[in-house]
C-alpha positions as CSV (number, residue, x, y, z in Angstrom):
1,M,0.0,0.0,0.0
2,T,1.5,3.3,-1.1
3,A,0.1,6.3,0.9
4,S,1.0,8.9,-1.8
5,A,-0.9,7.1,-4.5
6,S,-4.3,7.9,-3.1
7,A,-3.5,11.0,-1.1
8,R,-5.3,14.3,-1.9
9,S,-3.5,17.4,-0.8
10,V,-5.6,19.8,1.2
11,P,-4.2,23.4,1.5
12,G,-3.3,24.5,5.0
13,S,-2.5,28.0,6.0
14,E,-0.5,30.5,7.8
15,V,-2.4,31.8,10.7
16,G,-4.8,34.5,9.6
17,D,-4.0,34.0,5.9
18,D,-6.2,32.7,3.1
19,P,-6.6,28.9,3.4
20,H,-5.1,28.4,-0.1
21,H,-1.7,29.4,1.1
22,S,0.1,26.2,2.0
23,I,3.7,25.1,2.1
24,T,5.4,26.3,-1.1
25,E,8.7,24.4,-0.9
26,Q,9.0,21.4,1.6
27,N,12.4,20.9,3.2
28,P,12.6,17.4,4.6
29,D,15.0,18.5,7.2
30,N,12.7,21.2,8.6
31,C,9.2,19.7,7.9
32,F,7.2,17.6,10.3
33,R,5.2,14.9,8.7
34,I,2.4,13.6,11.1
35,L,-0.3,11.0,10.5
36,L,-3.6,12.2,12.0
37,A,-6.3,9.7,13.1
38,T,-8.9,9.4,15.9
39,D,-11.7,7.3,17.3
40,N,-10.4,3.9,16.2
41,H,-12.8,2.1,18.6
42,I,-10.7,-1.1,18.7
43,G,-12.9,-3.9,20.1
44,Y,-16.2,-2.6,18.8
45,A,-18.6,-5.5,18.2
46,E,-15.7,-7.9,18.6
47,K,-18.0,-10.8,19.2
48,D,-20.0,-10.2,16.0
49,P,-19.0,-12.9,13.5
50,I,-19.2,-10.5,10.6
51,R,-18.1,-7.1,11.9
52,G,-15.9,-8.3,14.8
53,Q,-12.6,-7.6,13.1
54,D,-13.5,-4.3,11.3
55,A,-11.9,-1.9,13.8
56,I,-8.6,-3.8,14.2
57,N,-8.3,-4.3,10.4
58,T,-8.6,-0.6,9.8
59,F,-6.2,0.2,12.6
60,R,-3.7,-2.1,10.9
61,E,-4.2,-0.2,7.6
62,I,-3.6,3.1,9.4
63,L,-0.3,1.8,10.8
64,E,0.6,0.6,7.3
65,I,0.0,4.0,5.9
66,G,2.2,5.6,8.5
67,R,5.0,3.1,7.8
68,D,4.8,3.3,4.0
69,A,4.7,7.1,4.1
70,E,7.6,7.3,6.5
71,V,5.9,9.8,8.8
72,D,7.7,11.3,11.8
73,F,5.1,10.1,14.2
74,I,1.4,9.2,14.5
75,L,-1.1,11.4,16.5
76,L,-4.3,10.0,17.8
77,A,-7.1,12.1,19.4
78,G,-8.8,9.7,21.7
79,D,-11.0,6.6,21.8
80,L,-8.4,4.1,20.7
81,F,-10.5,1.5,22.4
82,H,-14.2,1.1,22.4
83,E,-14.5,-0.5,25.8
84,N,-13.1,1.1,29.0
85,R,-11.7,-2.4,29.9
86,P,-10.7,-4.0,26.6
87,S,-10.7,-7.7,26.4
88,R,-7.5,-9.8,26.4
89,T,-7.9,-10.4,22.7
90,C,-8.3,-6.7,22.0
91,M,-5.2,-5.8,24.0
92,H,-3.1,-8.6,22.6
93,Q,-4.0,-7.5,19.0
94,T,-3.3,-3.9,19.6
95,I,0.1,-4.3,21.3
96,A,1.1,-6.8,18.6
97,L,0.2,-4.3,15.8
98,L,2.0,-1.4,17.6
99,R,5.1,-3.5,18.1
100,E,5.0,-4.7,14.5
101,Y,4.7,-1.3,12.8
102,T,6.3,1.2,15.2
103,L,9.4,-0.6,16.4
104,G,12.5,-0.7,14.1
105,D,15.8,0.8,13.2
106,K,14.6,3.9,11.4
107,P,16.1,6.9,13.3
108,V,13.8,9.4,14.9
109,S,14.3,12.6,12.9
110,F,13.1,15.2,15.5
111,E,14.3,16.3,18.9
112,L,12.4,16.4,22.2
113,L,12.9,19.7,24.0
114,S,10.6,19.1,27.0
115,D,11.3,16.8,29.9
116,P,11.0,13.1,28.8
117,Y,10.1,12.2,32.4
118,D,7.1,14.5,32.7
119,G,4.1,12.2,33.0
120,S,6.1,9.1,33.6
121,A,4.9,6.4,36.0
122,P,5.9,7.3,39.6
123,G,8.4,5.0,41.3
124,F,10.0,3.9,38.0
125,S,13.1,5.1,36.2
126,F,12.0,4.8,32.5
127,P,10.8,8.0,30.7
128,A,7.3,8.8,29.6
129,V,8.4,9.2,25.9
130,N,9.3,5.7,24.6
131,Y,11.9,6.7,22.0
132,E,14.0,8.4,24.7
133,D,14.3,5.1,26.5
134,P,17.7,3.5,25.5
135,N,16.3,0.0,26.0
136,L,13.7,0.5,23.3
137,N,14.2,0.9,19.5
138,I,11.3,3.0,18.3
139,A,11.0,3.9,14.6
140,T,7.6,5.6,14.5
141,P,6.4,7.0,17.8
142,V,2.7,7.1,18.5
143,F,1.2,9.9,20.7
144,S,-2.4,9.7,22.0
145,I,-4.9,11.2,24.4
146,H,-7.8,9.3,26.0
147,G,-11.4,9.6,24.9
148,N,-14.7,9.1,26.6
149,H,-14.7,5.4,26.0
150,D,-11.2,4.6,27.3
151,D,-10.9,7.3,30.0
152,P,-9.0,6.6,33.4
153,Q,-11.0,4.8,36.1
154,G,-10.2,3.5,39.6
155,T,-9.0,4.7,42.9
156,G,-6.0,2.4,43.6
157,P,-2.6,3.4,44.9
158,E,-1.5,4.4,41.3
159,G,-4.6,6.6,40.9
160,A,-7.0,6.4,38.0
161,L,-5.7,4.2,35.2
162,C,-6.9,3.4,31.7
163,A,-5.8,1.0,28.9
164,L,-3.5,3.7,27.4
165,D,-1.5,3.6,30.7
166,V,-0.9,-0.1,30.1
167,L,0.3,0.6,26.5
168,S,2.5,3.5,27.8
169,V,4.4,1.5,30.4
170,S,4.7,-1.3,27.8
171,G,6.7,1.1,25.6
172,V,4.5,1.0,22.5
173,L,2.6,4.3,22.9
174,N,3.1,7.7,24.4
175,Y,0.1,8.7,26.5
176,F,-0.4,12.4,27.3
177,G,-3.2,14.8,28.1
178,K,-4.2,13.1,31.4
179,V,-6.0,15.3,33.9
180,D,-6.2,14.0,37.5
181,L,-9.5,15.5,38.8
182,Q,-9.6,13.1,41.8
183,A,-6.4,14.5,43.3
184,D,-7.6,17.9,42.4
185,E,-10.7,17.6,44.5
186,A,-8.5,16.5,47.5
187,A,-6.2,19.5,47.1
188,P,-6.4,22.4,49.5
189,D,-9.2,24.9,49.0
190,D,-6.8,27.9,48.4
191,G,-7.3,27.2,44.7
192,S,-3.6,27.4,43.9
193,D,-3.3,23.8,42.7
194,K,-6.8,23.1,41.5
195,G,-8.1,23.0,38.0
196,I,-6.8,21.7,34.7
197,R,-3.2,22.4,33.9
198,I,-1.9,21.4,30.5
199,K,1.8,21.1,29.7
200,P,2.9,20.7,26.1
201,I,5.2,18.2,24.5
202,L,7.9,20.3,22.8
203,L,9.5,19.0,19.6
204,R,12.0,20.5,17.1
205,K,12.9,19.4,13.6
206,G,15.5,21.7,12.0
207,S,14.1,25.2,12.1
208,S,10.5,24.1,12.9
209,H,9.2,24.0,16.5
210,L,6.1,22.1,17.5
211,A,4.2,22.3,20.8
212,M,1.5,19.6,21.3
213,Y,-1.2,20.2,23.9
214,G,-3.5,17.4,24.8
215,V,-6.7,17.5,26.8
216,G,-8.2,14.0,27.3
217,N,-12.0,13.8,27.6
218,V,-13.5,15.5,30.6
219,K,-17.3,15.5,31.3
220,D,-18.7,18.5,29.5
221,A,-20.4,19.9,32.6
222,R,-17.2,19.6,34.5
223,M,-15.3,21.4,31.7
224,H,-17.7,24.3,31.8
225,Y,-17.3,24.5,35.6
226,E,-13.6,24.6,35.2
227,L,-13.8,27.3,32.6
228,R,-16.3,29.4,34.6
229,S,-13.9,29.2,37.6
230,N,-11.0,30.2,35.4
231,R,-9.1,27.0,36.3
232,V,-8.0,25.9,32.9
233,K,-4.5,27.0,32.2
234,M,-2.1,26.0,29.4
235,Y,1.7,26.4,29.8
236,M,3.7,28.3,27.2
237,P,7.4,27.6,26.3
238,E,9.6,30.3,27.7
239,G,13.3,31.0,27.6
240,G,15.8,29.3,25.4
241,D,16.7,30.5,21.9
242,V,13.1,30.0,20.4
243,P,10.8,33.1,20.3
244,E,7.3,32.5,21.5
245,E,5.8,33.3,18.1
246,D,8.0,30.6,16.4
247,W,6.1,27.8,18.1
248,F,3.5,26.0,16.1
249,N,0.8,25.1,18.8
250,I,-1.5,22.1,18.2
251,L,-4.3,21.3,20.6
252,L,-5.9,17.9,20.8
253,V,-9.4,17.7,22.4
254,H,-12.0,14.9,22.7
255,Q,-15.3,16.6,23.5
256,N,-18.7,17.1,22.0
257,R,-18.6,19.6,19.1
258,V,-22.3,19.5,18.2
259,K,-24.7,20.7,20.9
260,H,-26.6,17.9,22.6
261,G,-28.1,20.0,25.3
262,P,-27.1,22.8,27.8
263,Q,-23.4,22.5,28.6
264,Q,-23.1,19.3,26.5
265,S,-20.6,20.7,24.0
266,V,-17.5,22.8,23.8
267,P,-17.8,26.0,21.7
268,E,-15.4,26.1,18.7
269,G,-14.3,29.6,19.5
270,M,-13.2,29.1,23.1
271,F,-9.5,28.5,22.4
272,D,-6.7,31.0,22.7
273,D,-5.4,32.7,19.5
274,S,-2.0,31.3,20.3
275,I,-3.3,27.9,19.0
276,R,-2.6,27.3,15.3
277,L,-4.6,24.1,14.8
278,V,-7.2,22.1,16.9
279,V,-7.4,18.4,16.2
280,W,-11.0,17.5,17.3
281,G,-11.8,13.9,18.4
282,H,-15.1,12.3,19.5
283,E,-17.2,13.4,16.5
284,H,-17.4,10.5,14.0
285,D,-18.2,12.4,10.8
286,C,-15.1,13.0,8.7
287,R,-14.3,16.7,8.4
288,I,-10.5,16.4,8.1
289,T,-10.2,19.4,5.8
290,P,-9.1,22.3,8.0
291,E,-12.0,24.7,8.8
292,K,-11.4,28.3,9.8
293,V,-13.1,29.4,13.0
294,E,-15.1,32.6,12.5
295,G,-13.4,35.5,14.3
296,K,-10.4,33.4,15.3
297,D,-6.9,32.8,13.8
298,Y,-6.8,29.1,14.2
299,W,-8.2,26.1,12.2
300,I,-10.1,22.9,13.2
301,S,-9.5,19.5,11.7
302,Q,-11.9,16.7,12.6
303,P,-10.5,13.4,11.2
304,G,-13.6,11.4,12.3
305,S,-13.8,7.7,13.2
306,S,-12.2,4.9,11.3
307,V,-15.1,2.4,12.0
308,A,-18.8,2.9,12.0
309,T,-20.2,2.4,15.5
310,S,-23.8,3.5,14.6
311,L,-26.0,3.6,11.6
312,A,-26.2,7.4,11.4
313,P,-25.7,9.7,8.4
314,G,-22.3,11.0,9.8
315,E,-20.9,7.5,9.7
316,A,-21.8,7.1,5.9
317,I,-19.4,9.9,5.0
318,P,-16.2,8.4,3.4
319,K,-13.6,7.9,6.1
320,H,-10.1,9.3,5.8
321,V,-6.9,9.8,7.7
322,G,-4.5,12.6,7.0
323,I,-0.8,13.2,6.7
324,M,-0.1,16.7,8.1
325,S,3.0,18.6,7.1
326,I,4.2,21.5,9.3
327,Q,7.1,23.7,8.3
328,G,7.6,26.9,10.3
329,S,4.2,28.6,10.6
330,Q,2.7,26.8,7.6
331,F,0.8,23.5,7.4
332,Q,-1.2,21.4,5.0
333,I,-3.0,18.1,5.2
334,A,-3.1,15.3,2.6
335,E,-6.3,13.3,2.8
336,I,-5.9,9.5,2.4
337,P,-9.1,7.4,2.0
338,L,-9.3,4.2,4.1
339,K,-9.9,1.1,2.0
340,T,-10.7,-1.4,4.7
341,V,-13.8,0.4,6.0
342,R,-17.0,-1.5,5.5
343,P,-19.3,0.0,2.9
344,F,-22.3,1.8,4.4
345,E,-25.3,3.1,2.5
346,L,-28.5,4.6,3.9
347,D,-31.6,6.2,2.6
348,E,-35.1,7.4,3.8
349,V,-38.4,6.3,2.5
350,I,-41.7,8.1,2.9
351,L,-44.5,5.6,2.3
352,S,-47.2,8.2,1.8
353,Y,-45.2,9.8,-1.0
354,A,-44.5,6.4,-2.6
355,A,-48.2,5.6,-2.5
356,E,-49.0,8.9,-4.3
357,Q,-46.6,7.7,-7.1
358,G,-48.6,4.5,-7.3
359,V,-45.8,2.1,-6.5
360,L,-47.5,0.7,-3.4
361,S,-50.7,0.6,-1.4
362,L,-50.7,1.8,2.2
363,D,-53.4,-0.8,3.0
364,D,-51.4,-3.7,1.5
365,K,-48.6,-5.0,3.8
366,D,-47.2,-7.2,1.0
367,S,-46.8,-4.4,-1.5
368,I,-45.0,-2.3,1.2
369,T,-42.7,-5.2,2.0
370,D,-41.9,-5.7,-1.7
371,Y,-41.2,-2.0,-2.2
372,L,-38.8,-2.0,0.8
373,R,-37.0,-5.1,-0.5
374,K,-36.3,-3.4,-3.8
375,E,-35.0,-0.3,-2.0
376,V,-32.6,-2.4,0.0
377,E,-31.4,-4.3,-3.1
378,R,-30.8,-0.9,-4.8
379,L,-28.7,0.2,-1.9
380,V,-26.6,-3.0,-1.9
381,K,-25.8,-2.4,-5.6
382,Q,-25.0,1.2,-4.9
383,A,-22.6,0.1,-2.1
384,E,-20.8,-2.2,-4.5
385,V,-20.4,0.5,-7.1
386,N,-19.0,3.0,-4.6
387,W,-16.7,0.3,-3.1
388,R,-15.3,-0.5,-6.6
389,E,-14.5,3.1,-7.2
390,R,-12.3,3.1,-4.1
391,N,-10.9,-0.4,-4.8
392,P,-10.4,-0.9,-8.5
393,D,-8.6,-4.2,-8.1
394,P,-11.0,-6.8,-9.5
395,K,-9.5,-9.5,-7.3
396,E,-10.5,-7.7,-4.2
397,K,-13.8,-9.1,-2.7
398,M,-16.2,-6.5,-1.2
399,M,-17.1,-6.9,2.4
400,L,-20.8,-7.2,3.2
401,P,-22.2,-3.7,3.4
402,L,-24.1,-1.9,6.2
403,I,-27.6,-0.9,5.0
404,R,-30.0,1.4,6.8
405,V,-33.4,2.5,5.5
406,K,-35.5,4.9,7.6
407,V,-39.2,4.4,6.8
408,E,-41.9,6.9,7.6
409,T,-45.0,4.8,8.3
410,T,-47.5,7.4,9.5
411,D,-50.4,6.4,7.2
412,A,-49.6,2.7,6.8
413,K,-52.0,0.2,8.3
414,E,-49.7,-2.6,8.9
415,M,-45.9,-3.1,8.6
416,T,-43.7,-6.2,8.3
417,N,-41.5,-7.3,11.2
418,P,-38.1,-5.7,10.7
419,V,-36.2,-8.8,12.0
420,R,-38.2,-11.1,9.8
421,F,-37.6,-8.8,6.9
422,G,-33.9,-8.9,7.5
423,Q,-33.9,-12.7,7.0
424,L,-34.3,-12.0,3.3
425,F,-30.8,-10.5,3.3
426,V,-28.8,-12.8,5.4
427,G,-25.4,-13.3,3.7
428,K,-26.0,-10.1,1.6
429,V,-25.7,-7.4,4.3
430,A,-23.7,-7.2,7.5
431,N,-26.6,-6.0,9.7
432,P,-29.7,-8.0,8.7
433,R,-31.5,-7.5,12.0
434,D,-31.6,-3.7,11.9
435,I,-31.9,-2.8,8.2
436,L,-35.2,-1.0,8.7
437,Q,-35.9,1.8,11.1
438,Y,-39.6,2.7,11.4
439,Y,-40.8,6.1,12.6
440,R,-44.0,8.2,12.5
441,K,-44.7,11.9,12.5
442,K,-45.0,13.1,16.0
443,K,-48.6,13.8,17.0
444,P,-49.6,15.8,20.1
445,T,-50.7,13.4,22.8
446,E,-51.9,13.9,26.4
447,R,-49.5,12.9,29.1
448,K,-50.6,9.8,31.0
449,V,-51.0,10.1,34.7
450,K,-48.5,8.1,36.6
451,N,-50.2,5.5,38.7
452,N,-47.2,3.7,40.2
453,P,-45.2,5.8,42.8
454,D,-42.2,3.5,42.4
455,L,-41.8,4.0,38.6
456,P,-40.9,7.2,36.8
457,D,-42.9,8.9,34.1
458,E,-41.8,8.2,30.5
459,D,-39.8,10.9,29.0
460,E,-41.1,12.0,25.7
461,E,-37.7,13.2,24.7
462,E,-36.3,9.8,25.4
463,W,-37.4,8.6,21.9
464,E,-36.2,11.8,20.2
465,G,-39.5,12.8,18.8
466,E,-40.6,9.4,17.6
467,D,-43.5,7.3,18.6
468,A,-42.1,4.6,21.0
469,S,-45.0,2.3,20.3
470,I,-44.0,1.6,16.7
471,L,-40.2,1.4,17.2
472,T,-38.6,-2.0,17.1
473,T,-36.9,-3.4,20.1
474,N,-33.4,-2.7,18.8
475,D,-34.3,0.9,17.9
476,R,-35.8,1.4,21.4
477,L,-32.7,0.1,23.0
478,A,-30.5,2.2,20.8
479,K,-32.3,5.4,21.7
480,L,-32.7,4.5,25.4
481,R,-30.3,6.2,27.7
482,M,-29.4,4.3,30.8
483,A,-28.5,7.4,32.6
484,N,-32.0,8.8,32.2
485,L,-33.6,5.6,33.5
486,V,-31.4,5.6,36.6
487,K,-32.0,9.3,37.2
488,Q,-35.8,9.0,36.8
489,Y,-36.0,5.9,39.0
490,L,-33.9,7.5,41.8
491,Q,-36.1,10.6,41.7
492,A,-39.2,8.4,42.3
493,Q,-37.6,6.9,45.4
494,N,-37.2,8.3,48.9
495,L,-33.6,8.0,49.8
496,E,-33.0,9.0,53.4
497,V,-29.2,8.7,53.5
498,L,-27.7,8.2,50.1
499,V,-27.3,11.2,47.7
500,E,-29.3,10.8,44.5
501,N,-26.7,12.3,42.2
502,G,-23.9,10.3,43.7
503,M,-25.9,7.1,43.5
504,E,-26.6,7.8,39.9
505,D,-22.9,8.3,39.1
506,A,-22.0,5.1,41.0
507,V,-24.6,3.0,39.1
508,M,-23.5,4.4,35.7
509,R,-19.8,3.6,36.5
510,F,-20.9,0.1,37.4
511,V,-22.9,-0.4,34.2
512,E,-20.8,1.5,31.6
513,K,-17.2,1.3,33.1
514,D,-17.5,-2.2,34.6
515,D,-16.4,-0.8,37.9
516,K,-17.6,-3.6,40.2
517,D,-16.8,-1.7,43.4
518,A,-18.4,1.6,42.4
519,I,-21.7,1.2,44.3
520,K,-20.0,-0.4,47.3
521,D,-17.4,2.3,47.6
522,F,-20.0,5.1,47.3
523,V,-22.3,3.6,49.9
524,S,-19.4,3.1,52.3
525,D,-18.1,6.6,51.8
526,T,-21.5,8.1,52.3
527,L,-22.2,6.1,55.5
528,K,-18.9,7.1,56.9
529,M,-19.5,10.8,56.3
530,V,-23.1,10.7,57.6
531,G,-22.1,8.7,60.6
532,R,-19.2,11.0,61.4
533,D,-21.5,14.0,61.1
534,M,-24.2,12.6,63.4
535,R,-21.7,11.3,66.0
536,S,-20.4,14.9,66.4
537,K,-23.8,16.1,67.7
538,D,-25.7,15.4,70.8
539,M,-29.3,14.4,70.0
540,D,-32.3,12.7,71.4
541,E,-33.9,9.6,69.9
542,D,-36.8,11.7,68.6
543,D,-34.4,14.0,66.6
544,V,-32.5,11.2,64.8
545,E,-34.5,11.6,61.6
546,D,-34.1,15.3,61.5
547,H,-30.3,15.1,62.1
548,M,-30.1,12.3,59.5
549,L,-31.8,14.6,56.9
550,Q,-29.4,17.4,57.8
551,A,-26.4,15.0,57.4
552,K,-27.7,14.0,54.0
553,E,-28.1,17.6,52.9
554,H,-24.5,18.3,54.0
555,A,-23.3,15.3,52.0
556,A,-25.3,16.4,49.0
557,S,-23.7,19.9,49.2
558,Q,-20.3,18.3,49.4
559,Y,-21.0,16.2,46.3
560,A,-22.5,19.1,44.4
561,E,-19.3,21.1,44.9
562,A,-17.2,18.2,43.6
563,R,-19.5,17.2,40.8
564,P,-21.4,20.2,39.3
565,I,-24.5,18.9,37.4
566,P,-26.4,21.1,35.0
567,K,-30.2,21.5,35.5
568,E,-32.5,20.1,32.9
569,K,-33.8,22.6,30.4
570,P,-37.7,23.0,30.3
571,K,-39.4,20.7,27.9
572,K,-42.5,22.7,27.2
573,G,-42.3,25.1,24.3
574,K,-38.8,24.0,23.4
575,K,-38.1,22.6,20.0
576,K,-35.6,19.7,19.9
577,Q,-32.4,21.0,18.4
578,N,-31.1,17.9,16.7
579,D,-32.7,15.0,14.9
580,S,-31.8,11.5,16.2
581,D,-29.5,10.9,13.2
582,E,-28.3,14.4,12.6
583,D,-24.9,13.7,14.1
584,S,-22.9,10.6,14.1
585,M,-22.4,10.6,17.9
586,L,-26.1,11.2,18.9
587,E,-26.8,7.5,19.1
588,E,-24.0,6.9,21.5
589,D,-24.6,7.4,25.2
590,D,-22.5,10.5,25.8
591,D,-24.0,11.1,29.2
592,Q,-23.1,7.6,30.2
593,M,-19.6,7.4,28.7
594,D,-18.4,10.8,30.0
595,L,-18.7,10.1,33.7
596,D,-16.0,11.3,35.9
597,S,-13.4,8.8,37.1
598,D,-14.7,8.6,40.6
599,G,-18.2,9.0,42.1
600,S,-17.2,9.1,45.8
601,L,-17.5,12.2,47.9
602,A,-14.7,14.7,47.8
603,E,-14.4,14.9,51.6
604,S,-13.5,11.3,52.0
605,K,-10.7,11.4,49.4
606,A,-7.1,11.8,50.6
607,P,-4.3,13.3,48.4
608,R,-2.7,10.6,46.3
609,K,0.9,9.8,47.3
610,G,3.7,9.7,44.9
611,K,2.7,12.6,42.8
612,G,5.8,14.6,43.0
613,K,8.1,16.0,40.4
614,A,9.4,13.6,37.8
615,P,13.1,12.6,38.4
616,P,15.6,14.5,36.3
617,A,17.1,12.7,33.3
618,R,20.1,10.6,34.2
619,G,20.8,12.3,37.5
620,K,21.4,15.8,35.9
621,G,19.3,18.8,36.9
622,K,17.3,19.9,33.8
623,K,15.8,23.3,33.7
624,P,12.3,23.5,32.3
625,L,11.6,25.2,29.0
626,F,8.3,26.5,30.4
627,D,7.4,27.7,33.8
628,D,4.6,26.7,36.2
629,A,1.5,28.7,36.4
630,S,0.5,30.0,39.8
631,D,-2.5,32.0,41.1
632,S,-2.4,35.5,42.4
633,D,-5.3,37.7,43.6
634,S,-7.5,40.1,41.7
635,E,-11.0,41.3,42.7
636,E,-13.8,40.5,40.4
637,D,-17.3,39.1,40.8
638,E,-18.6,36.3,38.6
639,E,-22.1,36.3,37.2
640,E,-24.3,33.4,38.4
641,E,-25.1,30.8,35.7
642,E,-28.4,29.1,35.6
643,V,-27.2,25.6,34.8
644,L,-24.4,25.4,37.4
645,P,-24.6,25.3,41.2
646,A,-23.4,28.5,42.8
647,P,-19.7,28.3,43.6
648,K,-18.4,29.4,46.9
649,K,-17.8,33.1,47.1
650,R,-14.2,34.1,47.0
651,S,-12.7,37.3,47.9
652,A,-10.2,37.0,45.1
653,A,-10.2,35.4,41.7
654,S,-7.5,33.3,40.3
655,T,-4.9,34.8,38.0
656,A,-2.1,33.2,36.0
657,T,1.5,34.3,36.4
658,S,4.8,32.7,35.7
659,T,8.3,33.4,37.0
660,R,10.8,33.4,34.2
661,K,13.9,31.2,34.6
662,P,16.8,30.9,32.3
663,A,16.2,27.9,30.1
664,A,18.8,25.4,29.1
665,K,20.2,26.4,25.7
666,T,19.7,23.9,22.9
667,T,22.1,23.3,20.0
668,A,21.0,23.5,16.4
669,R,22.3,20.1,15.6
670,A,19.7,17.3,15.7
671,P,20.8,14.6,18.1
672,A,21.3,11.0,17.1
673,K,18.6,8.5,18.1
674,K,18.5,7.5,21.8
675,A,20.1,10.7,22.8
676,P,17.6,12.6,25.0
677,T,18.1,16.3,25.5
678,R,19.7,17.2,28.8
679,G,18.7,19.8,30.0
680,G,-1.3,34.8,28.7
681,A,-3.5,36.6,29.9
682,S,-6.6,36.3,27.8
683,A,-9.0,39.3,27.4
684,K,-12.5,38.9,28.8
685,A,-14.7,37.6,26.0
686,P,-18.2,38.9,26.0
687,Q,-19.7,35.9,24.2
688,Q,-17.7,32.8,25.0
689,S,-14.8,31.7,27.2
690,Q,-11.3,30.8,26.2
691,L,-8.6,28.5,27.3
692,T,-5.8,30.9,28.5
693,F,-2.1,30.4,28.3
694,S,0.1,31.4,31.3
695,K,2.3,34.3,30.3
696,G,5.0,35.8,32.3
697,N,4.2,38.6,34.7
698,K,0.7,39.1,33.3
699,A,-2.6,38.6,35.1
700,S,-5.7,37.1,33.5
701,K,-9.2,37.9,34.6
702,P,-11.7,35.2,35.5
703,I,-13.5,33.7,32.5
704,E,-17.1,34.6,32.2
705,L,-19.6,32.5,30.2
706,S,-22.4,34.4,28.5
707,D,-26.1,33.4,28.9
708,D,-26.0,31.9,25.4
709,E,-23.2,29.4,26.4
């Protein structure tokens, strides 16, 4: 497979220039070449006899593209794995592929300027960057952040861990962008060490300098809380012989880009102007061509997923990876189509319109079934034509395609069973059980009175504007959100001790993250806190219930401070913003998968040991190329936001300062392989917040979110 044979060059830009200005003359000694990919979802449907190997086969193709194109390194923007705890088979295949395609004798052609031990495993002597380890022979390094599917979990002595931590200590992948929110909650309340602090990985190739900032997935409500509290800071390189404006800053994020509700997305214009390019993960539709953000000087590239995890329109867009070239302040991306992606075709059928054309009768079930059969056969042929265009080799056999037909059945009297209909296409399509998706136009109906106090009311928005009575079982399960069921059920109960929000998080971590101790740990922590609170008071037997209620309210307030949860928006008079298939990620349970790492109460958490400074390289003191951000005081009030609980009033807001230190000078000569280097204030935005860089001797005002955001 030759990457350049099918690559299409997409113009990049200098910051602020027209997008058609790209790299005019590439100099291999000064130009970074990076393979971009995201949302590989290895392990998706791995037990499916037809689709089980789709994700791992495409990941193999991506690694082959990187090897054949001789890129400098591979950059992944989250969700490498589909499950939070991948199976043994999944981990075995992934490590074997990374070892096969990334280890070798090819010299690494760029230089690491930041500390190779920053982010390394505490208590061990090997660096966090694998190609700086003299015991490993890395040819193509792989850098990755975590997503919402493979985020860190657990409260063991090593802190929250994820599958990427295992790959990192195995030496086959470089994991960065990890934010330890559990240790943050246990930090002192002075605010100096709280919040999200992002340090870049600094690289140099000839005269080009690259700073990679990574922010692994954080629950959207928590991210907005951190922004509102002005607790998100990004470090900037300072000192040395490289001016600040000569750094090409890349930011990797894995958050919702499309609004799914209040505080359920990250605005595109929230980032600082010092960023040159944002690589956006989590959204599955491929928009890898750089898009200019209105009113900003940076661009956004969204590679999309490499495997279809839902039958939504965004997944039907042809999937690509990109080879990004960076030289000085210019960049460009060459799109490369993926050939191992399973064909996917979808269409929508309105039976009433087809009846007007005389091709079927709404009263005749058999005529409707025959019409739908012909539509599916047409899509199968269309999938083969499109696949042959991407794979002209006649010896290549096409994989069974994915087919989805949305059928509007409002005026139809009777419909065929979708599962029985799918039996006609066994061996012809990859998803015979869910080819058809029935829906009807929404009609105003009176809400039924709840007659069971132990059961919640049905949420009309649960089915995204469709009649639940005519949906198939698979479609109902696909649209059902477990988080909503748990929340509704707990609201219908009368919990006298346990906090509802905390219990909801614990149940969701048990269901979605396979954390078998989540509920037990939450109940134990809550009982300890309530018991400690009640033992500290003198009470009569008649006042036990009142004091227990007060203890629960105290525990709830402690939990609300540690886990801010947005209020639900009013349902009446509100038009739903997105259709169920408008975005590729709408069918995934974002509310479930984005849960914080730990659901226990903040007061019961102790600071994690072993989180000190990384040991210096080889026993020599190495001065940092960027300085730590600290907080000073500045008076300013923050406007109350409707969807967030009121934060504690502070007499001073946090500011970002840095003390400049002389940085270790670097030489212009690129080192040989295995030779590790020894060695702003953002204006207040009226409409949306920004991630701020820490700049020397400058204070930044607290971030304010507008009512729109």
